[in-house]
Kinemage of the C-alpha trace (Angstrom):
@kinemage 1
@onewidth
@group {chain A} dominant
@subgroup {mainchain}
@vectorlist {calphas} color= white
{ca met a 1} P 0.000 0.000 0.000
{ca lys a 2} L 2.898 2.355 0.751
{ca lys a 3} L 4.337 1.808 -2.737
{ca arg a 4} L 0.945 2.394 -4.309
{ca arg a 5} L 0.554 5.626 -2.353
{ca val a 6} L 3.741 6.904 -3.998
{ca phe a 7} L 2.098 6.344 -7.375
{ca tyr a 8} L -0.975 8.193 -6.154
{ca leu a 9} L 1.247 11.113 -5.166
{ca phe a 10} L 2.840 11.280 -8.629
{ca ser a 11} L -0.600 10.991 -10.222
{ca phe a 12} L -1.937 13.803 -8.026
{ca leu a 13} L 0.953 16.117 -8.901
{ca ala a 14} L 0.703 15.250 -12.608
{ca asp a 15} L -3.045 15.926 -12.587
{ca leu a 16} L -2.552 19.365 -11.063
{ca leu a 17} L 0.168 20.165 -13.608
{ca ile a 18} L -1.980 18.964 -16.521
{ca phe a 19} L -4.844 21.155 -15.361
{ca ala a 20} L -2.589 24.204 -14.954
{ca leu a 21} L -0.959 23.723 -18.361
{ca ala a 22} L -4.288 23.118 -20.106
{ca phe a 23} L -5.791 26.241 -18.523
{ca his a 24} L -2.746 28.252 -19.577
{ca ala a 25} L -2.717 26.871 -23.128
{ca val a 26} L -6.420 27.430 -23.736
{ca trp a 27} L -6.092 30.948 -22.308
{ca leu a 28} L -3.292 31.657 -24.783
{ca ala a 29} L -5.320 30.226 -27.646
{ca val a 30} L -8.379 32.348 -26.841
{ca his a 31} L -6.648 35.623 -25.996
{ca leu a 32} L -4.863 36.987 -29.040
{ca arg a 33} L -1.628 38.938 -28.852
{ca gly a 34} L -3.348 42.066 -30.127
{ca gly a 35} L -5.663 42.105 -27.136
{ca gly a 36} L -8.759 40.529 -28.706
{ca thr a 37} L -10.362 37.154 -28.114
{ca asp a 38} L -11.045 34.319 -30.522
{ca phe a 39} L -13.349 31.571 -29.272
{ca ser a 40} L -13.328 29.863 -32.669
{ca thr a 41} L -10.382 27.872 -31.324
{ca phe a 42} L -13.001 25.643 -29.659
{ca arg a 43} L -13.934 24.391 -33.116
{ca ser a 44} L -10.713 22.393 -33.117
{ca phe a 45} L -10.404 18.991 -31.486
{ca thr a 46} L -7.034 20.137 -30.155
{ca thr a 47} L -8.607 22.755 -27.909
{ca glu a 48} L -11.565 20.598 -26.969
{ca ser a 49} L -9.426 17.560 -26.118
{ca asn a 50} L -7.029 19.609 -24.000
{ca thr a 51} L -9.918 21.293 -22.208
{ca leu a 52} L -11.388 17.864 -21.484
{ca ala a 53} L -8.045 16.499 -20.292
{ca gly a 54} L -7.534 19.486 -18.004
{ca ala a 55} L -11.037 19.228 -16.526
{ca val a 56} L -10.909 15.485 -15.825
{ca ser a 57} L -7.377 15.788 -14.432
{ca leu a 58} L -8.590 18.356 -11.923
{ca leu a 59} L -11.469 16.038 -11.019
{ca ala a 60} L -9.036 13.144 -10.601
{ca ala a 61} L -6.799 15.271 -8.354
{ca val a 62} L -9.768 16.129 -6.132
{ca phe a 63} L -10.599 12.447 -5.666
{ca thr a 64} L -6.945 11.406 -5.291
{ca phe a 65} L -6.268 13.741 -2.372
{ca pro a 66} L -8.390 11.748 0.154
{ca val a 67} L -6.410 8.653 -0.829
{ca leu a 68} L -3.129 10.441 -0.127
{ca ile a 69} L -4.210 11.450 3.387
{ca gly a 70} L -5.581 7.992 4.162
{ca lys a 71} L -9.291 8.826 4.094
{ca lys a 72} L -10.040 6.604 1.084
{ca glu a 73} L -8.568 3.392 -0.256
{ca cys a 74} L -8.628 4.262 -3.943
{ca val a 75} L -9.895 6.709 -6.526
{ca pro a 76} L -13.445 5.843 -7.711
{ca lys a 77} L -13.353 3.890 -10.943
{ca pro a 78} L -15.785 6.224 -12.795
{ca val a 79} L -13.356 9.103 -12.164
{ca leu a 80} L -10.467 7.120 -13.625
{ca ile a 81} L -12.606 6.136 -16.613
{ca leu a 82} L -13.199 9.839 -17.244
{ca lys a 83} L -9.452 10.421 -17.050
{ca tyr a 84} L -8.969 7.591 -19.529
{ca val a 85} L -11.433 9.253 -21.912
{ca gly a 86} L -9.526 12.542 -21.649
{ca thr a 87} L -6.244 10.722 -22.198
{ca cys a 88} L -7.525 9.076 -25.379
{ca ala a 89} L -8.639 12.449 -26.713
{ca val a 90} L -5.320 14.240 -26.248
{ca ala a 91} L -3.392 11.153 -27.359
{ca leu a 92} L -5.216 11.286 -30.689
{ca thr a 93} L -4.336 14.983 -30.953
{ca phe a 94} L -0.673 14.161 -30.307
{ca phe a 95} L -0.386 11.417 -32.934
{ca val a 96} L -2.459 13.133 -35.628
{ca val a 97} L -0.197 16.184 -35.349
{ca leu a 98} L 2.998 14.161 -35.228
{ca leu a 99} L 2.183 11.706 -38.020
{ca phe a 100} L -0.147 13.668 -40.304
{ca leu a 101} L -0.552 17.412 -39.796
{ca gly a 102} L 3.121 17.981 -39.052
{ca arg a 103} L 4.037 16.545 -42.448
{ca ile a 104} L 1.534 18.815 -44.215
{ca phe a 105} L 1.980 22.123 -42.396
{ca gly a 106} L 5.435 21.641 -40.870
{ca leu a 107} L 6.237 20.587 -37.327
{ca his a 108} L 7.517 24.073 -36.484
{ca thr a 109} L 4.024 25.504 -37.015
{ca met a 110} L 2.374 22.660 -35.109
{ca tyr a 111} L 4.369 23.369 -31.937
{ca asp a 112} L 4.241 27.153 -31.914
{ca gly a 113} L 2.741 29.179 -29.046
{ca ser a 114} L -0.109 27.458 -27.210
{ca ser a 115} L 0.176 24.516 -29.628
{ca phe a 116} L 3.491 23.605 -28.001
{ca tyr a 117} L 1.517 22.681 -24.897
{ca met a 118} L -1.644 21.299 -26.533
{ca his a 119} L 0.080 19.259 -29.255
{ca gly a 120} L 3.046 18.090 -27.199
{ca ile a 121} L 3.536 18.631 -23.475
{ca ile a 122} L -0.014 18.068 -22.220
{ca pro a 123} L -0.721 14.910 -24.268
{ca val a 124} L 2.606 13.315 -23.303
{ca leu a 125} L 2.200 14.146 -19.615
{ca thr a 126} L -1.397 12.891 -19.647
{ca met a 127} L -0.454 9.596 -21.302
{ca val a 128} L 2.422 9.017 -18.868
{ca ser a 129} L 0.186 9.776 -15.904
{ca trp a 130} L -2.562 7.418 -17.075
{ca ile a 131} L -0.258 4.550 -18.043
{ca val a 132} L 2.357 4.725 -15.284
{ca phe a 133} L 0.929 6.495 -12.231
{ca asp a 134} L -2.809 5.772 -12.038
{ca arg a 135} L -3.723 2.776 -9.920
{ca gly a 136} L -6.918 0.936 -9.039
{ca ala a 137} L -8.606 1.037 -12.456
{ca his a 138} L -7.804 -2.304 -14.041
{ca leu a 139} L -10.510 -2.062 -16.697
{ca arg a 140} L -12.021 -4.682 -18.938
{ca tyr a 141} L -10.773 -4.318 -22.469
{ca arg a 142} L -14.167 -3.515 -23.927
{ca ala a 143} L -13.945 -0.287 -21.900
{ca phe a 144} L -11.802 1.100 -24.729
{ca leu a 145} L -15.130 2.077 -26.306
{ca trp a 146} L -15.472 4.801 -23.666
{ca gly a 147} L -12.360 6.437 -25.039
{ca leu a 148} L -13.891 6.633 -28.503
{ca ile a 149} L -16.962 8.626 -27.445
{ca pro a 150} L -15.564 12.204 -27.722
{ca ile a 151} L -13.599 11.245 -30.840
{ca val a 152} L -16.652 9.876 -32.658
{ca leu a 153} L -18.866 12.764 -31.556
{ca tyr a 154} L -16.357 15.342 -32.760
{ca gly a 155} L -15.789 13.391 -35.969
{ca ile a 156} L -19.497 13.505 -36.780
{ca leu a 157} L -19.610 17.245 -36.013
{ca tyr a 158} L -16.573 17.888 -38.221
{ca leu a 159} L -17.984 15.900 -41.117
{ca val a 160} L -21.275 17.782 -40.961
{ca gln a 161} L -19.651 21.216 -40.669
{ca val a 162} L -17.060 20.620 -43.405
{ca phe a 163} L -18.636 18.254 -45.925
{ca val a 164} L -22.389 18.730 -45.468
{ca arg a 165} L -22.648 22.466 -44.789
{ca ser a 166} L -20.904 25.094 -46.875
{ca val a 167} L -18.741 27.869 -45.489
{ca ala a 168} L -21.334 30.360 -46.728
{ca asp a 169} L -23.939 28.611 -44.557
{ca gly a 170} L -21.767 28.745 -41.460
{ca gly a 171} L -19.806 25.565 -42.072
{ca trp a 172} L -16.098 25.147 -41.411
{ca leu a 173} L -13.053 25.091 -43.610
{ca asp a 174} L -11.265 21.734 -43.785
{ca phe a 175} L -8.591 22.861 -41.309
{ca tyr a 176} L -7.554 19.260 -40.603
{ca ala a 177} L -6.889 18.693 -44.326
{ca phe a 178} L -8.946 15.502 -44.479
{ca asn a 179} L -9.769 16.214 -48.131
{ca ile a 180} L -6.291 17.344 -49.176
{ca his a 181} L -6.141 14.706 -51.944
{ca gly a 182} L -9.887 14.555 -52.536
{ca lys a 183} L -10.153 11.355 -50.476
{ca trp a 184} L -11.758 12.487 -47.254
{ca gln a 185} L -13.550 9.136 -46.857
{ca leu a 186} L -10.184 7.370 -46.619
{ca ser a 187} L -8.880 9.972 -44.166
{ca val a 188} L -11.917 9.531 -41.925
{ca met a 189} L -11.619 5.733 -41.965
{ca leu a 190} L -7.922 5.893 -41.088
{ca val a 191} L -8.498 8.359 -38.237
{ca phe a 192} L -11.325 6.344 -36.687
{ca ala a 193} L -9.458 3.042 -37.084
{ca gly a 194} L -6.285 4.558 -35.667
{ca ala a 195} L -8.249 6.057 -32.774
{ca ala a 196} L -9.708 2.643 -31.904
{ca val a 197} L -6.253 1.048 -31.904
{ca leu a 198} L -4.841 3.917 -29.848
{ca cys a 199} L -7.607 3.685 -27.238
{ca phe a 200} L -7.070 -0.054 -26.918
{ca leu a 201} L -3.297 0.326 -26.562
{ca leu a 202} L -3.666 2.981 -23.867
{ca leu a 203} L -5.942 0.625 -21.939
{ca leu a 204} L -3.621 -2.342 -22.475
{ca leu a 205} L -0.523 -0.454 -21.299
{ca his a 206} L -2.357 0.874 -18.259
{ca asn a 207} L -3.592 -2.561 -17.256
{ca cys a 208} L -0.103 -4.020 -17.665
{ca cys a 209} L 1.284 -1.390 -15.249
{ca asp a 210} L -1.633 -1.553 -12.797
{ca arg a 211} L -0.681 -4.781 -11.054
């Protein structure tokens, strides 16, 4: 139990740091250098996933603290499932940027300003925290479907706003370049398939460490 409490301490500190970094990054993304604000950043899965990760990390920290002071035995499983969902979201952001968007727009643009935190630091820290530090949530493998929920919901929203509605009608530009070669169907299939594999791997690695 003493060894496990050390992991809880690292998880608690990581959760607080994730929340602070996510709050800072979203603040930078919304508040422009010229003094104005731009809430259109919440159209992007990057901002939404980091906001989710920050919120669930704060929630996890709140429920981890009683464990640290000996008032509770473990963090409630629903709380850790929520943290898993947030981890899957920012993990997808990390790998899409690294493997796809970085090749199209250049890695230097993908890690500039607030994107340095939202595309790199926060996802990596969140994945490490979930895989290595979190304890007491040895989940069944079908639980990987929970991790897909925000990804699928955003994917549907993006498809409607980009490929069903026009920009003139309030739709969005294809800022994720899904249709860069005129094959958006293939891009969507690859993203959803990759997301499913990623969610399963995050669950598998966590369960292997949570022994």
